[in-house]
C-alpha positions as CSV (number, residue, x, y, z in Angstrom):
1,M,-6.6,-5.5,-35.6
2,S,-3.1,-6.9,-35.8
3,T,-1.8,-8.7,-32.8
4,T,1.2,-7.2,-30.9
5,H,0.7,-8.4,-27.3
6,L,-0.2,-12.1,-26.8
7,L,-1.3,-13.5,-23.5
8,V,-0.7,-17.3,-23.1
9,V,-2.4,-18.9,-20.1
10,G,-0.7,-22.2,-19.0
11,A,3.1,-22.6,-19.0
12,G,3.2,-26.3,-19.7
13,Q,4.7,-27.8,-22.8
14,M,2.0,-26.4,-25.1
15,G,1.8,-22.9,-23.6
16,A,5.6,-22.5,-23.5
17,G,5.8,-23.7,-27.1
18,I,3.1,-21.2,-28.2
19,A,5.0,-18.4,-26.3
20,Q,8.3,-19.4,-28.0
21,V,6.9,-19.2,-31.6
22,A,5.2,-15.9,-30.8
23,L,8.4,-14.4,-29.4
24,Q,10.3,-15.6,-32.6
25,A,7.6,-13.8,-34.7
26,G,8.3,-10.5,-32.9
27,L,5.4,-10.4,-30.5
28,T,5.3,-9.3,-26.9
29,V,4.2,-12.2,-24.8
30,T,3.0,-12.6,-21.2
31,L,3.0,-16.1,-20.0
32,V,0.6,-16.8,-17.1
33,D,0.5,-19.8,-14.7
34,V,-0.8,-20.1,-11.2
35,A,2.3,-22.0,-10.2
36,Q,5.6,-20.1,-10.1
37,A,7.5,-23.4,-10.6
38,S,5.6,-24.0,-13.8
39,L,6.4,-20.5,-15.0
40,D,10.1,-21.0,-14.3
41,K,10.1,-24.3,-16.1
42,G,8.2,-22.9,-19.0
43,K,10.7,-20.0,-19.3
44,A,13.6,-22.4,-19.1
45,G,12.1,-24.4,-21.9
46,I,11.7,-21.3,-24.1
47,E,15.3,-20.3,-23.4
48,K,16.5,-23.8,-24.4
49,G,14.4,-23.8,-27.5
50,L,15.7,-20.4,-28.7
51,A,19.3,-21.4,-27.8
52,K,19.0,-24.5,-30.0
53,L,17.9,-22.3,-32.9
54,V,21.0,-20.2,-32.5
55,E,23.2,-23.3,-32.4
56,K,21.6,-24.5,-35.7
57,G,22.1,-21.0,-37.3
58,K,18.4,-20.4,-37.7
59,L,18.4,-17.4,-35.3
60,D,21.1,-14.9,-34.4
61,E,22.1,-14.0,-30.9
62,A,20.7,-10.5,-31.0
63,T,17.3,-11.8,-32.1
64,R,17.3,-14.4,-29.3
65,T,18.2,-11.7,-26.7
66,A,15.5,-9.4,-28.1
67,A,12.9,-12.2,-28.0
68,L,13.6,-13.0,-24.4
69,G,13.3,-9.3,-23.6
70,R,9.7,-9.3,-24.8
71,L,8.7,-12.1,-22.5
72,A,6.9,-11.3,-19.2
73,L,5.7,-13.8,-16.5
74,S,2.7,-13.5,-14.2
75,T,0.8,-15.7,-11.7
76,N,-2.5,-13.8,-12.2
77,T,-4.3,-13.3,-15.5
78,L,-6.2,-10.3,-14.1
79,D,-2.9,-8.4,-13.5
80,V,-2.1,-8.4,-17.3
81,K,-2.9,-5.3,-19.3
82,N,-3.2,-4.3,-23.0
83,V,-3.8,-7.7,-24.4
84,D,-4.7,-8.0,-28.1
85,F,-5.1,-11.7,-28.2
86,A,-5.2,-14.5,-25.6
87,V,-4.6,-18.2,-26.0
88,E,-5.6,-20.5,-23.2
89,A,-3.4,-23.7,-23.1
90,V,-4.2,-25.5,-19.8
91,S,-5.1,-29.1,-19.3
92,E,-8.3,-30.6,-20.8
93,N,-10.6,-29.6,-17.9
94,E,-13.7,-27.8,-19.0
95,E,-14.5,-26.1,-15.7
96,L,-11.0,-24.8,-15.4
97,K,-11.1,-23.5,-19.0
98,K,-14.4,-21.7,-18.3
99,K,-13.0,-20.0,-15.2
100,I,-10.0,-18.8,-17.2
101,F,-12.3,-17.5,-20.0
102,K,-14.2,-15.4,-17.5
103,D,-10.9,-13.8,-16.6
104,L,-9.8,-13.4,-20.2
105,D,-13.1,-11.6,-20.9
106,Q,-11.9,-8.8,-18.5
107,V,-8.3,-8.4,-19.7
108,V,-8.4,-8.7,-23.5
109,K,-9.0,-5.4,-25.3
110,P,-12.4,-4.7,-27.0
111,G,-12.1,-6.2,-30.5
112,G,-9.5,-8.7,-29.3
113,V,-9.6,-12.5,-29.6
114,L,-10.1,-15.1,-26.8
115,A,-8.7,-18.4,-28.2
116,T,-8.5,-21.9,-26.6
117,N,-6.0,-24.5,-27.5
118,T,-8.4,-27.3,-26.5
119,S,-8.1,-30.5,-28.4
120,S,-11.6,-31.7,-27.9
121,I,-13.9,-29.5,-25.7
122,P,-16.7,-27.6,-27.6
123,I,-15.8,-24.0,-28.4
124,T,-19.4,-23.0,-28.2
125,R,-19.7,-24.1,-24.5
126,I,-16.5,-22.3,-23.5
127,A,-17.7,-19.1,-25.4
128,A,-21.0,-19.1,-23.6
129,V,-19.4,-18.1,-20.3
130,T,-18.0,-14.9,-21.7
131,K,-19.8,-11.6,-22.6
132,R,-18.5,-11.8,-26.1
133,P,-18.9,-15.3,-27.6
134,E,-18.3,-13.9,-31.1
135,A,-14.7,-13.3,-30.0
136,V,-14.0,-16.9,-28.9
137,V,-12.3,-19.4,-31.2
138,G,-10.5,-22.7,-31.1
139,M,-6.8,-22.4,-32.0
140,H,-5.5,-25.9,-31.6
141,F,-1.7,-26.1,-31.9
142,M,0.1,-29.5,-32.4
143,N,2.8,-30.8,-30.1
144,P,5.7,-29.9,-30.1
145,V,4.5,-26.4,-31.1
146,P,7.9,-25.1,-32.5
147,L,8.2,-28.1,-34.8
148,M,4.7,-28.9,-35.9
149,Q,3.4,-27.0,-38.9
150,L,-0.4,-27.2,-38.3
151,V,-2.8,-25.0,-36.4
152,E,-6.4,-26.3,-36.4
153,L,-8.9,-23.4,-36.3
154,I,-12.4,-24.2,-34.9
155,R,-15.3,-21.8,-35.2
156,G,-17.9,-22.0,-32.4
157,A,-21.6,-21.3,-33.1
158,A,-21.0,-17.6,-32.5
159,T,-17.5,-17.0,-33.7
160,S,-17.4,-14.0,-36.0
161,D,-15.7,-13.7,-39.4
162,E,-13.5,-11.0,-37.9
163,T,-12.4,-13.3,-35.1
164,Y,-11.6,-16.1,-37.5
165,Q,-9.6,-13.8,-39.8
166,A,-7.6,-12.4,-36.9
167,T,-6.8,-15.9,-35.7
168,K,-5.8,-17.1,-39.1
169,A,-3.6,-14.1,-39.6
170,L,-1.9,-14.7,-36.3
171,A,-1.3,-18.4,-37.1
172,E,0.3,-17.4,-40.4
173,K,2.4,-14.8,-38.7
174,L,3.7,-17.6,-36.4
175,G,4.7,-19.5,-39.6
176,K,1.9,-22.0,-39.4
177,T,-0.5,-23.6,-41.9
178,T,-4.2,-23.7,-40.9
179,C,-7.1,-26.0,-41.5
180,V,-10.7,-25.2,-40.4
181,S,-13.1,-27.4,-38.5
182,K,-16.7,-27.0,-37.4
183,D,-17.3,-27.3,-33.6
184,Y,-17.9,-31.1,-33.4
185,P,-16.2,-33.3,-30.8
186,G,-12.6,-34.0,-31.6
187,F,-12.6,-31.5,-34.5
188,I,-10.6,-32.9,-37.5
189,V,-7.3,-34.3,-36.1
190,N,-8.4,-35.9,-32.9
191,R,-11.7,-37.2,-34.4
192,I,-9.5,-39.4,-36.6
193,L,-6.3,-39.8,-34.5
194,I,-7.7,-40.9,-31.2
195,P,-9.9,-43.7,-32.6
196,M,-6.8,-45.0,-34.3
197,I,-4.9,-45.0,-31.0
198,N,-7.8,-46.5,-29.2
199,E,-8.1,-49.3,-31.9
200,A,-4.3,-50.0,-31.4
201,C,-5.1,-50.3,-27.6
202,F,-7.8,-52.9,-28.4
203,A,-5.5,-54.8,-30.7
204,L,-2.9,-55.0,-27.9
205,M,-5.5,-55.9,-25.3
206,E,-6.9,-58.7,-27.5
207,G,-3.4,-60.1,-28.1
208,V,-3.5,-59.4,-31.9
209,A,0.2,-58.4,-31.6
210,T,2.8,-56.9,-29.3
211,A,3.0,-53.1,-28.9
212,E,6.3,-53.2,-30.9
213,D,4.7,-55.1,-33.8
214,I,1.6,-52.9,-33.8
215,D,3.8,-49.8,-34.0
216,T,6.2,-51.3,-36.6
217,G,3.2,-52.3,-38.7
218,M,1.6,-48.8,-38.6
219,K,5.0,-47.0,-39.1
220,L,6.2,-49.0,-42.1
221,G,2.8,-50.0,-43.5
222,T,1.2,-46.5,-43.5
223,N,4.3,-44.4,-43.6
224,Q,3.8,-42.7,-40.2
225,P,6.8,-41.3,-38.3
226,M,5.7,-43.0,-35.1
227,G,3.4,-45.9,-34.2
228,P,0.1,-45.2,-32.5
229,L,1.1,-46.7,-29.1
230,A,4.4,-44.8,-29.0
231,L,2.5,-41.6,-30.0
232,A,0.0,-42.2,-27.2
233,D,2.9,-42.4,-24.7
234,L,4.2,-39.1,-26.1
235,I,0.8,-37.4,-25.9
236,G,0.0,-38.8,-22.5
237,L,-2.4,-41.7,-21.9
238,D,-4.5,-39.5,-19.6
239,T,-5.0,-37.0,-22.4
240,C,-5.8,-39.7,-24.9
241,L,-8.4,-41.1,-22.5
242,A,-9.9,-37.7,-21.8
243,I,-10.3,-37.0,-25.6
244,A,-11.7,-40.5,-26.2
245,E,-14.3,-39.9,-23.5
246,V,-15.3,-36.5,-25.1
247,L,-15.7,-38.3,-28.4
248,H,-17.8,-41.1,-26.9
249,K,-20.0,-38.8,-24.9
250,G,-20.3,-36.1,-27.6
251,L,-21.0,-38.3,-30.6
252,G,-22.9,-41.0,-28.7
253,D,-21.6,-43.9,-30.8
254,S,-20.2,-47.1,-29.2
255,K,-17.4,-47.2,-31.8
256,Y,-15.7,-44.4,-29.7
257,R,-15.8,-46.4,-26.5
258,P,-12.4,-46.0,-24.7
259,C,-10.4,-49.2,-24.6
260,P,-10.5,-50.8,-21.1
261,L,-6.7,-51.4,-21.3
262,L,-6.2,-47.6,-21.9
263,R,-8.3,-46.8,-18.8
264,Q,-6.5,-49.4,-16.7
265,Y,-3.1,-47.9,-17.6
266,V,-4.3,-44.4,-16.7
267,E,-5.6,-45.8,-13.3
268,A,-2.3,-47.4,-12.7
269,G,-0.5,-44.1,-13.3
270,W,1.2,-45.4,-16.4
271,L,0.6,-42.2,-18.4
272,G,3.4,-42.5,-20.9
273,R,6.8,-40.7,-21.3
274,K,6.0,-38.1,-18.6
275,A,5.5,-40.9,-16.0
276,G,8.4,-43.1,-17.2
277,R,6.0,-45.9,-18.2
278,G,3.1,-46.3,-20.6
279,F,2.9,-48.9,-23.4
280,Y,6.7,-48.7,-23.2
281,K,9.1,-48.1,-20.3
282,Y,11.3,-45.0,-20.5
């Protein structure tokens, strides 16, 4: 079944980004969030993103207007009808995600797909709360969605071939490249990325070097566009800590133990760019 109506739950940076690329690809999109203020902010972000593409000559005005005309907003998932494909993009809270998936089970058409943008929570556990675990899949977009090329696809224990193929087809329709992971903690990207960030935190805590020198070393020494501590600030230190805890608990190896300095910064409310302070001040 080809996707024409996409439901995105969560109007934050990730959800709004997913909605934007889907609108650009010609899909009808319903963006859902329990908070009207979040919906308004998400819509404004989409409008700004599309306007930038017009300015750069990558989109014409008629296409932008048509895209915004296919966007609907709602504060209640259960009010949305005729959904082919749903992507949940709320914060990394397993109980919240499970509650949303029980709702998605009721609104997505038979034969449709229920996808989660989780960066670390097991797909199999989320799928188990639905009546169709074979239709549940991980569809992990990278941040910022309009700019990042990758979508990581994660097959849960019950994910069917049909669900996987439909998800891969949608990702490609959105102009993305996919990689496939089994349902292990952290999947591919965060299994490797978060321990690197965590190790940078340990290096800072132990006084190996300043945050600036750690980031300069990794940027210029390994040809990364951004150092690990600056990247942690961009991701959000609370998100980095949450994923580190999932890795530590799920894999049971002490090498994934979250750095005490990372935990202290989160407890202080120094969450990175969104809070104005993390490893750097903004």
